[in-house]
N, CA, C, O and the ligand as a Tripos MOL2 file, in Angstrom:
@<TRIPOS>MOLECULE
protein
  297   295    75     0     0
PROTEIN
NO_CHARGES

@<TRIPOS>ATOM
      1 N           0.8450   -1.1890    0.0000 N.3       1 MET1
      2 CA          0.0000    0.0000    0.0000 C.3       1 MET1
      3 C           0.8770    1.2350    0.0000 C.2       1 MET1
      4 O           1.6400    1.4770    0.9360 O.2       1 MET1
      5 N           0.7600    1.9900   -1.0340 N.am      2 LYS2
      6 CA          1.5770    3.1980   -1.1370 C.3       2 LYS2
      7 C           0.7190    4.4150   -0.8330 C.2       2 LYS2
      8 O          -0.1290    4.8280   -1.6240 O.2       2 LYS2
      9 N           0.9620    4.9520    0.3070 N.am      3 ASP3
     10 CA          0.2070    6.1260    0.7070 C.3       3 ASP3
     11 C           1.1550    7.3140    0.7120 C.2       3 ASP3
     12 O           2.2370    7.2530    1.2940 O.2       3 ASP3
     13 N           0.7560    8.3560    0.0820 N.am      4 ARG4
     14 CA          1.6450    9.5190   -0.0010 C.3       4 ARG4
     15 C           1.8520   10.1570    1.3500 C.2       4 ARG4
     16 O           2.8330   10.8710    1.5610 O.2       4 ARG4
     17 N           0.9330    9.9070    2.2720 N.am      5 ALA5
     18 CA          1.0780   10.4840    3.6000 C.3       5 ALA5
     19 C           2.1640    9.7640    4.3970 C.2       5 ALA5
     20 O           2.6080   10.2330    5.4450 O.2       5 ALA5
     21 N           2.5700    8.6330    3.8770 N.am      6 GLN6
     22 CA          3.5630    7.8530    4.6110 C.3       6 GLN6
     23 C           4.9660    8.2200    4.1540 C.2       6 GLN6
     24 O           5.2730    8.1760    2.9630 O.2       6 GLN6
     25 N           5.7870    8.5690    5.0800 N.am      7 PHE7
     26 CA          7.1700    8.8830    4.7210 C.3       7 PHE7
     27 C           7.9230    7.6100    4.3970 C.2       7 PHE7
     28 O           7.6270    6.5390    4.9270 O.2       7 PHE7
     29 N           8.8790    7.7420    3.5380 N.am      8 ASP8
     30 CA          9.7380    6.5880    3.3260 C.3       8 ASP8
     31 C          10.8280    6.5790    4.3990 C.2       8 ASP8
     32 O          10.8810    7.4600    5.2570 O.2       8 ASP8
     33 N          11.6660    5.6000    4.3370 N.am      9 ARG9
     34 CA         12.6150    5.4280    5.4250 C.3       9 ARG9
     35 C          13.5850    6.5870    5.5460 C.2       9 ARG9
     36 O          13.9090    7.0090    6.6560 O.2       9 ARG9
     37 N          14.0460    7.0990    4.4380 N.am     10 ALA10
     38 CA         14.9860    8.2160    4.4700 C.3      10 ALA10
     39 C          14.3440    9.4360    5.1220 C.2      10 ALA10
     40 O          14.9800   10.1500    5.8980 O.2      10 ALA10
     41 N          13.1020    9.6570    4.8030 N.am     11 GLU11
     42 CA         12.4050   10.8020    5.3830 C.3      11 GLU11
     43 C          12.1900   10.6120    6.8770 C.2      11 GLU11
     44 O          12.3480   11.5450    7.6650 O.2      11 GLU11
     45 N          11.8370    9.4180    7.2450 N.am     12 ARG12
     46 CA         11.6590    9.1530    8.6830 C.3      12 ARG12
     47 C          12.9650    9.3400    9.4360 C.2      12 ARG12
     48 O          12.9890    9.8900   10.5370 O.2      12 ARG12
     49 N          14.0470    8.8760    8.8310 N.am     13 ASN13
     50 CA         15.3390    9.0250    9.4800 C.3      13 ASN13
     51 C          15.7080   10.4890    9.6540 C.2      13 ASN13
     52 O          16.2990   10.8700   10.6640 O.2      13 ASN13
     53 N          15.3620   11.3030    8.6750 N.am     14 ALA14
     54 CA         15.6790   12.7250    8.7500 C.3      14 ALA14
     55 C          14.9220   13.3740    9.8970 C.2      14 ALA14
     56 O          15.4740   14.1810   10.6450 O.2      14 ALA14
     57 N          13.6520   13.0130   10.0260 N.am     15 VAL15
     58 CA         12.8420   13.5680   11.1060 C.3      15 VAL15
     59 C          13.3870   13.1200   12.4580 C.2      15 VAL15
     60 O          13.4900   13.8990   13.4050 O.2      15 VAL15
     61 N          13.7210   11.8680   12.5090 N.am     16 ARG16
     62 CA         14.2200   11.3110   13.7590 C.3      16 ARG16
     63 C          15.5510   11.9460   14.1690 C.2      16 ARG16
     64 O          15.8000   12.2100   15.3450 O.2      16 ARG16
     65 N          16.3800   12.1760   13.1820 N.am     17 ALA17
     66 CA         17.6780   12.7840   13.4610 C.3      17 ALA17
     67 C          17.5030   14.2050   14.0000 C.2      17 ALA17
     68 O          18.2140   14.6300   14.9110 O.2      17 ALA17
     69 N          16.5670   14.9130   13.4350 N.am     18 GLN18
     70 CA         16.3090   16.2650   13.9290 C.3      18 GLN18
     71 C          15.7820   16.2310   15.3470 C.2      18 GLN18
     72 O          16.1840   17.0300   16.1930 O.2      18 GLN18
     73 N          14.8920   15.3140   15.5940 N.am     19 PHE19
     74 CA         14.3360   15.2020   16.9340 C.3      19 PHE19
     75 C          15.4250   14.8750   17.9490 C.2      19 PHE19
     76 O          15.4090   15.3750   19.0740 O.2      19 PHE19
     77 N          16.3650   14.0380   17.5440 N.am     20 ALA20
     78 CA         17.4390   13.6170   18.4370 C.3      20 ALA20
     79 C          18.3270   14.7810   18.8490 C.2      20 ALA20
     80 O          18.9590   14.7380   19.9040 O.2      20 ALA20
     81 N          18.3770   15.8050   18.0370 N.am     21 THR21
     82 CA         19.2070   16.9510   18.3730 C.3      21 THR21
     83 C          18.4870   17.9150   19.3050 C.2      21 THR21
     84 O          19.0660   18.8970   19.7710 O.2      21 THR21
     85 N          17.2140   17.6230   19.5720 N.am     22 GLY22
     86 CA         16.4630   18.4780   20.4690 C.3      22 GLY22
     87 C          15.7030   19.5860   19.7590 C.2      22 GLY22
     88 O          15.0590   20.4190   20.3980 O.2      22 GLY22
     89 N          15.7810   19.5920   18.4480 N.am     23 GLU23
     90 CA         15.0590   20.6060   17.6950 C.3      23 GLU23
     91 C          13.6670   20.1160   17.3410 C.2      23 GLU23
     92 O          13.3860   18.9190   17.3790 O.2      23 GLU23
     93 N          12.8160   21.0430   17.0030 N.am     24 VAL24
     94 CA         11.5000   20.6610   16.5050 C.3      24 VAL24
     95 C          11.6950   20.1180   15.0850 C.2      24 VAL24
     96 O          12.2280   20.8120   14.2190 O.2      24 VAL24
     97 N          11.2670   18.8950   14.8570 N.am     25 PRO25
     98 CA         11.4680   18.3140   13.5210 C.3      25 PRO25
     99 C          10.6950   19.0600   12.4500 C.2      25 PRO25
    100 O           9.5730   19.5180   12.6640 O.2      25 PRO25
    101 N          11.3210   19.1670   11.3050 N.am     26 ILE26
    102 CA         10.7050   19.8290   10.1650 C.3      26 ILE26
    103 C          10.3370   18.7700    9.1390 C.2      26 ILE26
    104 O          11.1220   17.8680    8.8490 O.2      26 ILE26
    105 N           9.1470   18.8900    8.5990 N.am     27 CYS27
    106 CA          8.7210   17.9360    7.5820 C.3      27 CYS27
    107 C           9.6680   18.0060    6.3870 C.2      27 CYS27
    108 O           9.8830   19.0840    5.8310 O.2      27 CYS27
    109 N          10.2380   16.8660    5.9870 N.am     28 PRO28
    110 CA         11.1770   16.8670    4.8560 C.3      28 PRO28
    111 C          10.5150   17.1970    3.5320 C.2      28 PRO28
    112 O          11.1990   17.4800    2.5480 O.2      28 PRO28
    113 N           9.2230   17.1640    3.4970 N.am     29 ARG29
    114 CA          8.5120   17.4790    2.2480 C.3      29 ARG29
    115 C           8.0340   18.9220    2.1960 C.2      29 ARG29
    116 O           8.1210   19.5810    1.1600 O.2      29 ARG29
    117 N           7.5290   19.4030    3.3250 N.am     30 CYS30
    118 CA          6.8850   20.7180    3.3270 C.3      30 CYS30
    119 C           7.7440   21.8000    3.9550 C.2      30 CYS30
    120 O           7.5610   22.9830    3.6680 O.2      30 CYS30
    121 N           8.6790   21.4080    4.8090 N.am     31 GLY31
    122 CA          9.5030   22.3990    5.4630 C.3      31 GLY31
    123 C           8.7950   23.1390    6.5840 C.2      31 GLY31
    124 O           9.2020   24.2360    6.9640 O.2      31 GLY31
    125 N           7.7430   22.5450    7.1090 N.am     32 VAL32
    126 CA          7.0340   23.1590    8.2250 C.3      32 VAL32
    127 C           7.2710   22.3330    9.4850 C.2      32 VAL32
    128 O           7.5490   21.1360    9.4230 O.2      32 VAL32
    129 N           7.1530   22.9960   10.6170 N.am     33 ALA33
    130 CA          7.3680   22.3110   11.8900 C.3      33 ALA33
    131 C           6.2960   21.2510   12.1040 C.2      33 ALA33
    132 O           5.1150   21.4770   11.8390 O.2      33 ALA33
    133 N           6.7200   20.1190   12.5780 N.am     34 MET34
    134 CA          5.7800   19.0320   12.7990 C.3      34 MET34
    135 C           5.2460   19.0710   14.2250 C.2      34 MET34
    136 O           5.9080   19.5560   15.1430 O.2      34 MET34
    137 N           4.0480   18.5550   14.3850 N.am     35 THR35
    138 CA          3.4270   18.5130   15.6950 C.3      35 THR35
    139 C           3.8830   17.2620   16.4300 C.2      35 THR35
    140 O           3.8940   16.1580   15.8850 O.2      35 THR35
    141 N           4.2550   17.4700   17.6720 N.am     36 GLU36
    142 CA          4.7570   16.3550   18.4500 C.3      36 GLU36
    143 C           3.7130   15.8670   19.4300 C.2      36 GLU36
    144 O           3.0830   16.6590   20.1320 O.2      36 GLU36
    145 N           3.5370   14.5710   19.4720 N.am     37 ARG37
    146 CA          2.6360   13.9900   20.4600 C.3      37 ARG37
    147 C           3.3440   12.8730   21.1840 C.2      37 ARG37
    148 O           4.0710   12.0740   20.5930 O.2      37 ARG37
    149 N           3.1170   12.8400   22.4590 N.am     38 LYS38
    150 CA          3.7160   11.7770   23.2470 C.3      38 LYS38
    151 C           2.6920   10.6710   23.4660 C.2      38 LYS38
    152 O           1.5230   10.9190   23.7630 O.2      38 LYS38
    153 N           3.1610    9.4710   23.3140 N.am     39 ILE39
    154 CA          2.2930    8.3190   23.5070 C.3      39 ILE39
    155 C           2.8570    7.4830   24.6470 C.2      39 ILE39
    156 O           4.0350    7.1280   24.6640 O.2      39 ILE39
    157 N           2.0000    7.1870   25.5750 N.am     40 GLY40
    158 CA          2.4490    6.3840   26.7010 C.3      40 GLY40
    159 C           3.3680    7.1850   27.5880 C.2      40 GLY40
    160 O           3.7810    8.2870   27.2270 O.2      40 GLY40
    161 N           3.6850    6.6540   28.7180 N.am     41 GLY41
    162 CA          4.5510    7.4090   29.6030 C.3      41 GLY41
    163 C           5.3660    6.5240   30.5070 C.2      41 GLY41
    164 O           6.1710    7.0170   31.2960 O.2      41 GLY41
    165 N           5.1750    5.2370   30.4100 N.am     42 GLY42
    166 CA          5.9390    4.3380   31.2570 C.3      42 GLY42
    167 C           5.3470    4.1850   32.6460 C.2      42 GLY42
    168 O           5.9440    3.5500   33.5150 O.2      42 GLY42
    169 N           4.1710    4.7670   32.8540 N.am     43 SER43
    170 CA          3.5690    4.7010   34.1860 C.3      43 SER43
    171 C           2.3000    3.8450   34.1580 C.2      43 SER43
    172 O           1.4170    4.0100   35.0000 O.2      43 SER43
    173 N           2.2170    2.9640   33.2210 N.am     44 PHE44
    174 CA          1.0270    2.1330   33.1080 C.3      44 PHE44
    175 C           1.3650    0.6620   33.2850 C.2      44 PHE44
    176 O           0.8480   -0.2100   32.5870 O.2      44 PHE44
    177 N           2.2350    0.4230   34.2270 N.am     45 GLY45
    178 CA          2.5390   -0.9600   34.5490 C.3      45 GLY45
    179 C           3.6780   -1.5580   33.7570 C.2      45 GLY45
    180 O           3.9850   -2.7410   33.9010 O.2      45 GLY45
    181 N           4.2970   -0.7650   32.9340 N.am     46 LEU46
    182 CA          5.4460   -1.2830   32.2020 C.3      46 LEU46
    183 C           6.6340   -1.3970   33.1460 C.2      46 LEU46
    184 O           6.7660   -0.6380   34.1060 O.2      46 LEU46
    185 N           7.4700   -2.3370   32.8550 N.am     47 GLY47
    186 CA          8.6140   -2.5510   33.7380 C.3      47 GLY47
    187 C           9.6780   -1.4960   33.5800 C.2      47 GLY47
    188 O          10.5320   -1.3340   34.4510 O.2      47 GLY47
    189 N           9.6380   -0.8010   32.5160 N.am     48 TYR48
    190 CA         10.6440    0.2270   32.2980 C.3      48 TYR48
    191 C          10.0020    1.3950   31.5560 C.2      48 TYR48
    192 O           8.9510    1.2600   30.9290 O.2      48 TYR48
    193 N          10.6450    2.5010   31.6430 N.am     49 ALA49
    194 CA         10.1070    3.6870   30.9860 C.3      49 ALA49
    195 C          10.2510    3.5530   29.4790 C.2      49 ALA49
    196 O          11.3570    3.4550   28.9490 O.2      49 ALA49
    197 N           9.1520    3.5490   28.8280 N.am     50 ARG50
    198 CA          9.1930    3.4610   27.3800 C.3      50 ARG50
    199 C           8.3770    4.6070   26.8150 C.2      50 ARG50
    200 O           7.2350    4.8370   27.2130 O.2      50 ARG50
    201 N           8.9590    5.2900   25.9200 N.am     51 LYS51
    202 CA          8.3290    6.4810   25.4030 C.3      51 LYS51
    203 C           8.2760    6.4070   23.8870 C.2      51 LYS51
    204 O           9.2320    5.9930   23.2310 O.2      51 LYS51
    205 N           7.1680    6.8060   23.3630 N.am     52 ARG52
    206 CA          7.0540    6.8430   21.9120 C.3      52 ARG52
    207 C           6.7450    8.2590   21.4910 C.2      52 ARG52
    208 O           6.0330    8.9960   22.1730 O.2      52 ARG52
    209 N           7.2810    8.6070   20.3870 N.am     53 GLU53
    210 CA          7.0190    9.9210   19.8370 C.3      53 GLU53
    211 C           6.2340    9.7720   18.5490 C.2      53 GLU53
    212 O           6.5120    8.9110   17.7150 O.2      53 GLU53
    213 N           5.2640   10.6230   18.4200 N.am     54 TRP54
    214 CA          4.4680   10.6100   17.2050 C.3      54 TRP54
    215 C           4.5230   12.0210   16.6440 C.2      54 TRP54
    216 O           4.0100   12.9620   17.2500 O.2      54 TRP54
    217 N           5.1360   12.1580   15.5040 N.am     55 LEU55
    218 CA          5.3060   13.4540   14.8810 C.3      55 LEU55
    219 C           4.4400   13.5280   13.6340 C.2      55 LEU55
    220 O           4.4840   12.6580   12.7640 O.2      55 LEU55
    221 N           3.6640   14.5770   13.5750 N.am     56 ILE56
    222 CA          2.7190   14.7100   12.4710 C.3      56 ILE56
    223 C           2.9280   16.0360   11.7700 C.2      56 ILE56
    224 O           3.0610   17.0760   12.4160 O.2      56 ILE56
    225 N           2.9560   15.9970   10.4480 N.am     57 CYS57
    226 CA          3.0350   17.2340    9.6820 C.3      57 CYS57
    227 C           1.6270   17.7900    9.4980 C.2      57 CYS57
    228 O           0.7460   17.0830    9.0090 O.2      57 CYS57
    229 N           1.4040   19.0330    9.8790 N.am     58 PRO58
    230 CA          0.0640   19.6160    9.7590 C.3      58 PRO58
    231 C          -0.3320   19.8920    8.3140 C.2      58 PRO58
    232 O          -1.5030   20.1420    8.0290 O.2      58 PRO58
    233 N           0.6090   19.8490    7.4250 N.am     59 ARG59
    234 CA          0.2850   20.1990    6.0380 C.3      59 ARG59
    235 C          -0.0100   18.9630    5.1830 C.2      59 ARG59
    236 O          -1.0780   18.8570    4.5810 O.2      59 ARG59
    237 N           0.9350   18.0410    5.1380 N.am     60 CYS60
    238 CA          0.7390   16.8680    4.2710 C.3      60 CYS60
    239 C           0.2290   15.6670    5.0510 C.2      60 CYS60
    240 O          -0.0430   14.6130    4.4770 O.2      60 CYS60
    241 N           0.1010   15.8330    6.3710 N.am     61 ARG61
    242 CA         -0.4130   14.7550    7.2260 C.3      61 ARG61
    243 C           0.5190   13.5640    7.3040 C.2      61 ARG61
    244 O           0.1330   12.4790    7.7410 O.2      61 ARG61
    245 N           1.7360   13.7790    6.8790 N.am     62 GLY62
    246 CA          2.7080   12.7110    7.0400 C.3      62 GLY62
    247 C           3.0050   12.5320    8.5140 C.2      62 GLY62
    248 O           3.0500   13.5070    9.2650 O.2      62 GLY62
    249 N           3.2040   11.3110    8.9270 N.am     63 SER63
    250 CA          3.4680   11.0730   10.3460 C.3      63 SER63
    251 C           4.6090   10.0820   10.5110 C.2      63 SER63
    252 O           4.8600    9.2220    9.6660 O.2      63 SER63
    253 N           5.2780   10.2430   11.6270 N.am     64 VAL64
    254 CA          6.3740    9.3530   11.9680 C.3      64 VAL64
    255 C           6.1690    8.8920   13.4010 C.2      64 VAL64
    256 O           5.9490    9.7060   14.2980 O.2      64 VAL64
    257 N           6.2400    7.6090   13.6080 N.am     65 LEU65
    258 CA          6.0980    7.0560   14.9480 C.3      65 LEU65
    259 C           7.3480    6.2520   15.2650 C.2      65 LEU65
    260 O           7.7370    5.3590   14.5130 O.2      65 LEU65
    261 N           7.9630    6.5770   16.3740 N.am     66 PHE66
    262 CA          9.1520    5.8060   16.7320 C.3      66 PHE66
    263 C           9.3600    5.7800   18.2270 C.2      66 PHE66
    264 O           8.8720    6.6450   18.9550 O.2      66 PHE66
    265 N          10.0840    4.7870   18.6710 N.am     67 ASP67
    266 CA         10.4030    4.6730   20.0870 C.3      67 ASP67
    267 C          11.5760    5.5610   20.4110 C.2      67 ASP67
    268 O          12.5000    5.7280   19.6140 O.2      67 ASP67
    269 N          11.5190    6.1260   21.5950 N.am     68 VAL68
    270 CA         12.6130    6.9720   22.0420 C.3      68 VAL68
    271 C          13.3350    6.2540   23.1620 C.2      68 VAL68
    272 O          12.7240    5.8120   24.1350 O.2      68 VAL68
    273 N          14.6070    6.1480   23.0160 N.am     69 ARG69
    274 CA         15.4100    5.5310   24.0670 C.3      69 ARG69
    275 C          16.0730    6.6250   24.8710 C.2      69 ARG69
    276 O          16.7440    7.5050   24.3340 O.2      69 ARG69
    277 N          15.8700    6.5460   26.1490 N.am     70 ARG70
    278 CA         16.4670    7.5620   26.9900 C.3      70 ARG70
    279 C          17.7630    7.0280   27.5580 C.2      70 ARG70
    280 O          17.8160    6.5370   28.6850 O.2      70 ARG70
    281 N          18.7810    7.1320   26.7730 N.am     71 GLY71
    282 CA         20.0680    6.6170   27.2330 C.3      71 GLY71
    283 C          20.7620    7.5940   28.1540 C.2      71 GLY71
    284 O          21.4100    7.1860   29.1180 O.2      71 GLY71
    285 N          20.6360    8.8660   27.8730 N.am     72 THR72
    286 CA         21.3020    9.8650   28.6840 C.3      72 THR72
    287 C          20.2660   10.8310   29.2480 C.2      72 THR72
    288 O          19.1710   10.9890   28.7070 O.2      72 THR72
    289 N          20.6290   11.4380   30.2970 N.am     73 ARG73
    290 CA         19.7330   12.4160   30.9090 C.3      73 ARG73
    291 C          20.2190   13.8070   30.5980 C.2      73 ARG73
    292 O          21.4210   14.0730   30.5640 O.2      73 ARG73
    293 N          19.2830   14.6780   30.3750 N.am     74 ASN74
    294 CA         19.6650   16.0630   30.0900 C.3      74 ASN74
    295 C          19.5270   16.8800   31.3560 C.2      74 ASN74
    296 O          19.7980   18.0810   31.3480 O.2      74 ASN74
    297 ZN          4.6250   17.6950    5.2800 Zn       75 ZN75
@<TRIPOS>BOND
     1     1     2 1
     2     2     3 1
     3     3     4 2
     4     3     5 am
     5     5     6 1
     6     6     7 1
     7     7     8 2
     8     7     9 am
     9     9    10 1
    10    10    11 1
    11    11    12 2
    12    11    13 am
    13    13    14 1
    14    14    15 1
    15    15    16 2
    16    15    17 am
    17    17    18 1
    18    18    19 1
    19    19    20 2
    20    19    21 am
    21    21    22 1
    22    22    23 1
    23    23    24 2
    24    23    25 am
    25    25    26 1
    26    26    27 1
    27    27    28 2
    28    27    29 am
    29    29    30 1
    30    30    31 1
    31    31    32 2
    32    31    33 am
    33    33    34 1
    34    34    35 1
    35    35    36 2
    36    35    37 am
    37    37    38 1
    38    38    39 1
    39    39    40 2
    40    39    41 am
    41    41    42 1
    42    42    43 1
    43    43    44 2
    44    43    45 am
    45    45    46 1
    46    46    47 1
    47    47    48 2
    48    47    49 am
    49    49    50 1
    50    50    51 1
    51    51    52 2
    52    51    53 am
    53    53    54 1
    54    54    55 1
    55    55    56 2
    56    55    57 am
    57    57    58 1
    58    58    59 1
    59    59    60 2
    60    59    61 am
    61    61    62 1
    62    62    63 1
    63    63    64 2
    64    63    65 am
    65    65    66 1
    66    66    67 1
    67    67    68 2
    68    67    69 am
    69    69    70 1
    70    70    71 1
    71    71    72 2
    72    71    73 am
    73    73    74 1
    74    74    75 1
    75    75    76 2
    76    75    77 am
    77    77    78 1
    78    78    79 1
    79    79    80 2
    80    79    81 am
    81    81    82 1
    82    82    83 1
    83    83    84 2
    84    83    85 am
    85    85    86 1
    86    86    87 1
    87    87    88 2
    88    87    89 am
    89    89    90 1
    90    90    91 1
    91    91    92 2
    92    91    93 am
    93    93    94 1
    94    94    95 1
    95    95    96 2
    96    95    97 am
    97    97    98 1
    98    98    99 1
    99    99   100 2
   100    99   101 am
   101   101   102 1
   102   102   103 1
   103   103   104 2
   104   103   105 am
   105   105   106 1
   106   106   107 1
   107   107   108 2
   108   107   109 am
   109   109   110 1
   110   110   111 1
   111   111   112 2
   112   111   113 am
   113   113   114 1
   114   114   115 1
   115   115   116 2
   116   115   117 am
   117   117   118 1
   118   118   119 1
   119   119   120 2
   120   119   121 am
   121   121   122 1
   122   122   123 1
   123   123   124 2
   124   123   125 am
   125   125   126 1
   126   126   127 1
   127   127   128 2
   128   127   129 am
   129   129   130 1
   130   130   131 1
   131   131   132 2
   132   131   133 am
   133   133   134 1
   134   134   135 1
   135   135   136 2
   136   135   137 am
   137   137   138 1
   138   138   139 1
   139   139   140 2
   140   139   141 am
   141   141   142 1
   142   142   143 1
   143   143   144 2
   144   143   145 am
   145   145   146 1
   146   146   147 1
   147   147   148 2
   148   147   149 am
   149   149   150 1
   150   150   151 1
   151   151   152 2
   152   151   153 am
   153   153   154 1
   154   154   155 1
   155   155   156 2
   156   155   157 am
   157   157   158 1
   158   158   159 1
   159   159   160 2
   160   159   161 am
   161   161   162 1
   162   162   163 1
   163   163   164 2
   164   163   165 am
   165   165   166 1
   166   166   167 1
   167   167   168 2
   168   167   169 am
   169   169   170 1
   170   170   171 1
   171   171   172 2
   172   171   173 am
   173   173   174 1
   174   174   175 1
   175   175   176 2
   176   175   177 am
   177   177   178 1
   178   178   179 1
   179   179   180 2
   180   179   181 am
   181   181   182 1
   182   182   183 1
   183   183   184 2
   184   183   185 am
   185   185   186 1
   186   186   187 1
   187   187   188 2
   188   187   189 am
   189   189   190 1
   190   190   191 1
   191   191   192 2
   192   191   193 am
   193   193   194 1
   194   194   195 1
   195   195   196 2
   196   195   197 am
   197   197   198 1
   198   198   199 1
   199   199   200 2
   200   199   201 am
   201   201   202 1
   202   202   203 1
   203   203   204 2
   204   203   205 am
   205   205   206 1
   206   206   207 1
   207   207   208 2
   208   207   209 am
   209   209   210 1
   210   210   211 1
   211   211   212 2
   212   211   213 am
   213   213   214 1
   214   214   215 1
   215   215   216 2
   216   215   217 am
   217   217   218 1
   218   218   219 1
   219   219   220 2
   220   219   221 am
   221   221   222 1
   222   222   223 1
   223   223   224 2
   224   223   225 am
   225   225   226 1
   226   226   227 1
   227   227   228 2
   228   227   229 am
   229   229   230 1
   230   230   231 1
   231   231   232 2
   232   231   233 am
   233   233   234 1
   234   234   235 1
   235   235   236 2
   236   235   237 am
   237   237   238 1
   238   238   239 1
   239   239   240 2
   240   239   241 am
   241   241   242 1
   242   242   243 1
   243   243   244 2
   244   243   245 am
   245   245   246 1
   246   246   247 1
   247   247   248 2
   248   247   249 am
   249   249   250 1
   250   250   251 1
   251   251   252 2
   252   251   253 am
   253   253   254 1
   254   254   255 1
   255   255   256 2
   256   255   257 am
   257   257   258 1
   258   258   259 1
   259   259   260 2
   260   259   261 am
   261   261   262 1
   262   262   263 1
   263   263   264 2
   264   263   265 am
   265   265   266 1
   266   266   267 1
   267   267   268 2
   268   267   269 am
   269   269   270 1
   270   270   271 1
   271   271   272 2
   272   271   273 am
   273   273   274 1
   274   274   275 1
   275   275   276 2
   276   275   277 am
   277   277   278 1
   278   278   279 1
   279   279   280 2
   280   279   281 am
   281   281   282 1
   282   282   283 1
   283   283   284 2
   284   283   285 am
   285   285   286 1
   286   286   287 1
   287   287   288 2
   288   287   289 am
   289   289   290 1
   290   290   291 1
   291   291   292 2
   292   291   293 am
   293   293   294 1
   294   294   295 1
   295   295   296 2
@<TRIPOS>SUBSTRUCTURE
     1 MET1         2 RESIDUE 1 A MET
     2 LYS2         6 RESIDUE 1 A LYS
     3 ASP3        10 RESIDUE 1 A ASP
     4 ARG4        14 RESIDUE 1 A ARG
     5 ALA5        18 RESIDUE 1 A ALA
     6 GLN6        22 RESIDUE 1 A GLN
     7 PHE7        26 RESIDUE 1 A PHE
     8 ASP8        30 RESIDUE 1 A ASP
     9 ARG9        34 RESIDUE 1 A ARG
    10 ALA10       38 RESIDUE 1 A ALA
    11 GLU11       42 RESIDUE 1 A GLU
    12 ARG12       46 RESIDUE 1 A ARG
    13 ASN13       50 RESIDUE 1 A ASN
    14 ALA14       54 RESIDUE 1 A ALA
    15 VAL15       58 RESIDUE 1 A VAL
    16 ARG16       62 RESIDUE 1 A ARG
    17 ALA17       66 RESIDUE 1 A ALA
    18 GLN18       70 RESIDUE 1 A GLN
    19 PHE19       74 RESIDUE 1 A PHE
    20 ALA20       78 RESIDUE 1 A ALA
    21 THR21       82 RESIDUE 1 A THR
    22 GLY22       86 RESIDUE 1 A GLY
    23 GLU23       90 RESIDUE 1 A GLU
    24 VAL24       94 RESIDUE 1 A VAL
    25 PRO25       98 RESIDUE 1 A PRO
    26 ILE26      102 RESIDUE 1 A ILE
    27 CYS27      106 RESIDUE 1 A CYS
    28 PRO28      110 RESIDUE 1 A PRO
    29 ARG29      114 RESIDUE 1 A ARG
    30 CYS30      118 RESIDUE 1 A CYS
    31 GLY31      122 RESIDUE 1 A GLY
    32 VAL32      126 RESIDUE 1 A VAL
    33 ALA33      130 RESIDUE 1 A ALA
    34 MET34      134 RESIDUE 1 A MET
    35 THR35      138 RESIDUE 1 A THR
    36 GLU36      142 RESIDUE 1 A GLU
    37 ARG37      146 RESIDUE 1 A ARG
    38 LYS38      150 RESIDUE 1 A LYS
    39 ILE39      154 RESIDUE 1 A ILE
    40 GLY40      158 RESIDUE 1 A GLY
    41 GLY41      162 RESIDUE 1 A GLY
    42 GLY42      166 RESIDUE 1 A GLY
    43 SER43      170 RESIDUE 1 A SER
    44 PHE44      174 RESIDUE 1 A PHE
    45 GLY45      178 RESIDUE 1 A GLY
    46 LEU46      182 RESIDUE 1 A LEU
    47 GLY47      186 RESIDUE 1 A GLY
    48 TYR48      190 RESIDUE 1 A TYR
    49 ALA49      194 RESIDUE 1 A ALA
    50 ARG50      198 RESIDUE 1 A ARG
    51 LYS51      202 RESIDUE 1 A LYS
    52 ARG52      206 RESIDUE 1 A ARG
    53 GLU53      210 RESIDUE 1 A GLU
    54 TRP54      214 RESIDUE 1 A TRP
    55 LEU55      218 RESIDUE 1 A LEU
    56 ILE56      222 RESIDUE 1 A ILE
    57 CYS57      226 RESIDUE 1 A CYS
    58 PRO58      230 RESIDUE 1 A PRO
    59 ARG59      234 RESIDUE 1 A ARG
    60 CYS60      238 RESIDUE 1 A CYS
    61 ARG61      242 RESIDUE 1 A ARG
    62 GLY62      246 RESIDUE 1 A GLY
    63 SER63      250 RESIDUE 1 A SER
    64 VAL64      254 RESIDUE 1 A VAL
    65 LEU65      258 RESIDUE 1 A LEU
    66 PHE66      262 RESIDUE 1 A PHE
    67 ASP67      266 RESIDUE 1 A ASP
    68 VAL68      270 RESIDUE 1 A VAL
    69 ARG69      274 RESIDUE 1 A ARG
    70 ARG70      278 RESIDUE 1 A ARG
    71 GLY71      282 RESIDUE 1 A GLY
    72 THR72      286 RESIDUE 1 A THR
    73 ARG73      290 RESIDUE 1 A ARG
    74 ASN74      294 RESIDUE 1 A ASN
    75 ZN75       297 GROUP 0 **** ****
């Protein structure tokens, strides 16, 4: 299923890389800031803190969902 709203792997990696630097990710297609949503929080009976990030472009509706590993503390 090829959906234009779905980013390919290179695009997802670009978004993820931006997020990793602490910046607001920019949609690789539209160049607009993506909306960030947090899913889960690790306080629902999970044995460890697991966090997922869901980034959505308000323009093309492209979205990226990925797990965030908290290896270091800021
Ligand atoms: Zn977009």
